[in-house]
C-alpha positions, 0 to 999 in steps of 0.5 A: 694398546690393551684396554680392559674397562670394568663397569656395573659396580655400585651400592647394593643391599645384602641379598641383592645382585649385580652384574659386572662387565669388562669390555676388552680391546687392543688384543684378540679377546678370544685367544685369552682366558680371563679372570675376575679378582677383588681387593677389599680394604686392607686385604690382598687382591684375591682371585674370584673367578676364572673362565677359559678361552671358549668359556667351557671351563670355569672355576670359582673361589670357595667364598663365591661358589654357587652365588657368582657366575662368570661368562664371556661373549667373544663376539662382544669382547666382554667378560661378565660376572653375575653376582647374586646373594651378595654379602657385606663381605663381598664389598671390594674393588673388582678387577678383570684380568687378561691371563697369559704371559703378560697380565693386564688389569682393568682399573676396577669397579667398586662394589659395596654391599650394605644396608 
């Protein structure tokens, strides 16, 4: 069955960095575009970043442009989110999502940015 397992979250000070990973299994990873979303307490889930099948095309929410970088390794069935210059407003649960006619979600990983 399809599984998406996020890791790499944690507590970080403002200005710090984290790299999230999402390990995929149960499907042909290289056939699907992938995305990262986040959901802060009391807010709707929002799209953070998108990456195409080959990784040749990416897009970002305006709030993270220039700070976050999405990438993928199709040989390792993994998508990453490098987050730099983190701000308190980046605090949220981060989810990876398999795009397509049927979307699948991971369980999420908590990112807390606080001093």
